[in-house]
Residue frames as qw, qx, qy, qz and C-alpha x, y, z in Angstrom:
[[0.000, 0.889, 0.459, 0.000, 0.00, 0.00, 0.00],
 [0.430, 0.468, -0.046, 0.771, 1.58, 3.34, -1.02],
 [0.296, -0.462, -0.455, 0.702, 2.14, 5.87, 1.72],
 [0.171, 0.908, 0.375, 0.075, 0.17, 9.09, 1.46],
 [0.532, 0.180, 0.009, 0.827, 2.16, 12.12, 0.42],
 [0.128, -0.748, -0.307, 0.574, 2.08, 15.56, 1.85],
 [0.451, 0.858, 0.189, 0.159, 1.72, 18.49, -0.57],
 [0.199, -0.914, 0.337, 0.112, 4.94, 19.81, 0.99],
 [0.729, -0.207, 0.583, 0.294, 6.78, 16.74, -0.26],
 [0.135, 0.544, -0.484, -0.672, 8.53, 17.45, -3.61],
 [0.028, 0.001, 0.951, 0.307, 7.22, 14.08, -4.81],
 [0.390, 0.357, 0.551, -0.645, 3.60, 15.17, -4.21],
 [0.563, 0.531, -0.127, -0.620, 2.81, 15.61, -7.89],
 [0.151, 0.349, -0.889, -0.257, 4.37, 12.29, -8.91],
 [0.802, -0.099, -0.395, -0.437, 2.40, 9.17, -9.56],
 [0.786, -0.491, 0.305, -0.219, 2.43, 6.28, -7.12],
 [0.935, 0.275, -0.143, 0.174, 5.12, 4.50, -9.14],
 [0.572, -0.742, 0.169, 0.305, 7.84, 6.45, -7.24],
 [0.721, 0.491, 0.097, 0.480, 9.77, 7.39, -10.37],
 [0.437, -0.399, -0.065, 0.803, 12.59, 9.86, -9.89],
 [0.240, 0.826, 0.184, -0.477, 11.87, 13.38, -11.09],
 [0.070, -0.507, 0.617, 0.598, 14.53, 12.96, -13.80],
 [0.163, 0.145, 0.929, 0.298, 12.34, 10.24, -15.36],
 [0.242, 0.643, 0.578, -0.441, 9.21, 12.34, -15.09],
 [0.392, 0.496, 0.486, 0.603, 7.99, 13.68, -18.44],
 [0.106, -0.416, -0.171, 0.887, 7.97, 17.46, -18.72],
 [0.275, 0.711, 0.606, 0.229, 5.31, 19.56, -20.34],
 [0.217, 0.097, 0.028, 0.971, 4.87, 23.19, -21.10],
 [0.025, 0.767, 0.575, -0.282, 2.40, 25.90, -20.13],
 [0.293, 0.319, 0.274, 0.859, 1.96, 28.85, -22.46],
 [0.127, -0.707, -0.510, 0.474, 0.72, 32.11, -20.98],
 [0.220, 0.667, 0.230, 0.674, -0.36, 35.43, -22.40],
 [0.487, -0.591, -0.375, 0.523, 0.68, 38.12, -19.97],
 [0.118, 0.983, 0.103, 0.096, 0.64, 41.91, -19.85],
 [0.569, 0.550, -0.301, 0.532, 4.00, 43.61, -20.24],
 [0.248, -0.696, 0.342, -0.580, 3.82, 45.21, -16.78],
 [0.892, -0.345, 0.193, -0.218, 3.17, 41.88, -15.10],
 [0.913, 0.260, -0.120, 0.290, 5.98, 40.23, -17.04],
 [0.277, 0.678, -0.344, 0.588, 8.35, 43.03, -16.01],
 [0.552, -0.612, 0.319, -0.469, 7.34, 42.61, -12.35],
 [0.989, -0.112, 0.095, -0.012, 7.96, 38.85, -12.54],
 [0.742, 0.470, -0.200, 0.434, 11.30, 39.38, -14.25],
 [0.024, -0.733, 0.356, -0.580, 12.34, 41.92, -11.62],
 [0.758, -0.483, 0.291, -0.329, 11.38, 39.61, -8.75],
 [0.983, 0.113, -0.006, 0.143, 13.16, 36.66, -10.39],
 [0.518, 0.620, -0.287, 0.514, 16.32, 38.75, -10.87],
 [0.345, -0.715, 0.356, -0.493, 16.27, 39.83, -7.23],
 [0.865, -0.320, 0.345, -0.178, 16.26, 36.16, -6.22],
 [0.082, -0.559, 0.766, 0.308, 18.84, 35.20, -8.85],
 [0.575, 0.201, 0.792, -0.053, 16.39, 32.92, -10.65],
 [0.032, 0.097, 0.660, 0.745, 15.20, 32.56, -14.20],
 [0.506, -0.039, -0.034, -0.861, 11.68, 33.67, -15.03],
 [0.723, -0.047, -0.617, -0.308, 10.70, 30.03, -15.55],
 [0.470, -0.061, -0.762, 0.442, 12.13, 28.86, -12.22],
 [0.110, -0.001, 0.380, -0.918, 10.53, 31.79, -10.41],
 [0.603, -0.035, -0.201, -0.771, 7.12, 31.16, -11.96],
 [0.698, -0.063, -0.706, -0.103, 7.20, 27.41, -11.35],
 [0.340, -0.062, -0.708, 0.616, 8.24, 27.83, -7.71],
 [0.249, 0.004, 0.232, -0.940, 5.66, 30.57, -7.13],
 [0.676, -0.045, -0.377, -0.632, 2.84, 28.62, -8.77],
 [0.631, -0.056, -0.765, 0.114, 3.79, 25.44, -6.90],
 [0.142, -0.030, -0.609, 0.780, 3.89, 27.28, -3.57],
 [0.450, 0.004, 0.043, -0.892, 0.46, 28.79, -4.26],
 [0.709, -0.034, -0.587, -0.389, -0.93, 25.41, -5.31],
 [0.458, -0.059, -0.789, 0.404, 0.33, 23.85, -2.07],
 [0.115, 0.026, 0.417, -0.901, -1.32, 26.65, -0.07],
 [0.610, -0.013, -0.229, -0.759, -4.64, 26.07, -1.84],
 [0.692, -0.045, -0.713, -0.102, -4.49, 22.31, -1.30],
 [0.328, -0.050, -0.721, 0.609, -3.57, 22.71, 2.37],
 [0.279, -0.025, 0.215, -0.935, -6.36, 25.25, 2.90],
 [0.712, -0.026, -0.325, -0.622, -8.88, 22.68, 1.69],
 [0.420, 0.090, -0.884, 0.184, -7.74, 19.87, 3.98],
 [0.665, -0.569, -0.335, -0.347, -10.13, 18.53, 6.56],
 [0.233, 0.277, -0.716, 0.597, -9.17, 18.79, 10.18],
 [0.607, -0.531, -0.549, -0.219, -11.06, 17.48, 13.15],
 [0.001, 0.415, -0.514, 0.751, -11.29, 18.84, 16.67],
 [0.219, -0.348, -0.854, 0.319, -12.77, 17.54, 19.89],
 [0.097, -0.798, -0.538, -0.254, -16.04, 19.38, 20.73],
 [0.405, -0.810, -0.152, 0.395, -14.43, 21.60, 23.40],
 [0.425, -0.306, 0.357, 0.773, -11.56, 22.60, 21.09],
 [0.200, 0.479, 0.634, 0.573, -14.01, 23.18, 18.24],
 [0.185, -0.887, -0.423, 0.015, -16.03, 25.57, 20.41],
 [0.423, -0.686, 0.094, 0.584, -12.83, 27.48, 21.31],
 [0.399, 0.025, 0.550, 0.733, -11.82, 27.58, 17.64],
 [0.065, 0.684, 0.597, 0.415, -15.20, 28.94, 16.54],
 [0.307, -0.880, -0.262, 0.250, -15.17, 31.49, 19.39],
 [0.445, -0.459, 0.272, 0.719, -11.73, 32.71, 18.27],
 [0.265, 0.278, 0.613, 0.690, -12.97, 33.06, 14.67],
 [0.100, -0.790, -0.560, -0.228, -16.10, 34.89, 15.79],
 [0.335, -0.935, -0.068, 0.098, -14.17, 37.27, 18.07],
 [0.737, 0.321, -0.094, 0.587, -10.87, 38.24, 16.41],
 [0.419, -0.532, -0.197, 0.709, -8.65, 40.75, 18.21],
 [0.238, 0.937, 0.143, -0.210, -8.99, 44.36, 17.17],
 [0.725, 0.486, -0.008, 0.487, -6.45, 45.44, 14.53],
 [0.531, -0.619, -0.066, 0.575, -3.47, 47.19, 16.06],
 [0.123, 0.884, -0.118, -0.435, -1.71, 50.30, 14.71],
 [0.235, -0.430, 0.735, 0.468, 0.90, 48.29, 12.76],
 [0.379, 0.340, 0.840, 0.187, -1.77, 46.31, 10.90],
 [0.252, 0.863, 0.356, -0.254, -3.71, 49.49, 10.14],
 [0.039, -0.779, 0.383, 0.495, -0.55, 51.15, 8.79],
 [0.335, -0.143, 0.848, 0.385, 0.22, 48.11, 6.65],
 [0.367, 0.557, 0.743, 0.049, -3.25, 48.12, 5.13],
 [0.166, 0.910, 0.119, -0.361, -2.92, 51.82, 4.22],
 [0.299, -0.518, 0.561, 0.573, 0.34, 51.28, 2.27],
 [0.655, 0.576, -0.199, -0.446, 0.25, 51.31, -1.50],
 [0.900, -0.051, 0.417, 0.114, 1.08, 47.91, -2.97],
 [0.296, -0.487, 0.551, 0.609, 4.19, 47.68, -5.17],
 [0.298, 0.207, 0.818, 0.447, 2.26, 46.09, -8.02],
 [0.143, 0.819, 0.555, -0.031, -0.29, 48.92, -8.06],
 [0.346, -0.429, 0.107, 0.828, 2.23, 51.60, -9.01]]
């Protein structure tokens, strides 16, 4: 019986045959993108010393992992569930640092 894989595991996207990633067939994704967005991606990739392709693959993979993890089921005992729901229903008031952050203009909205 194959072990279940975590989305954080680099092998997550592989099939259950446990092939090495070197044996894995590669495909391509073609995108149409606005010049400003492409420039922003290129700038971010350069800052990290990565190619545009590597930057986009890593960013998309990280986002995909976040989406998958956000959709995972978790169970709580009734008392912990009640505390969890109470915390969601009564979040702390935003402090001055959060308010200042939310007022800042985003770099991509220049």
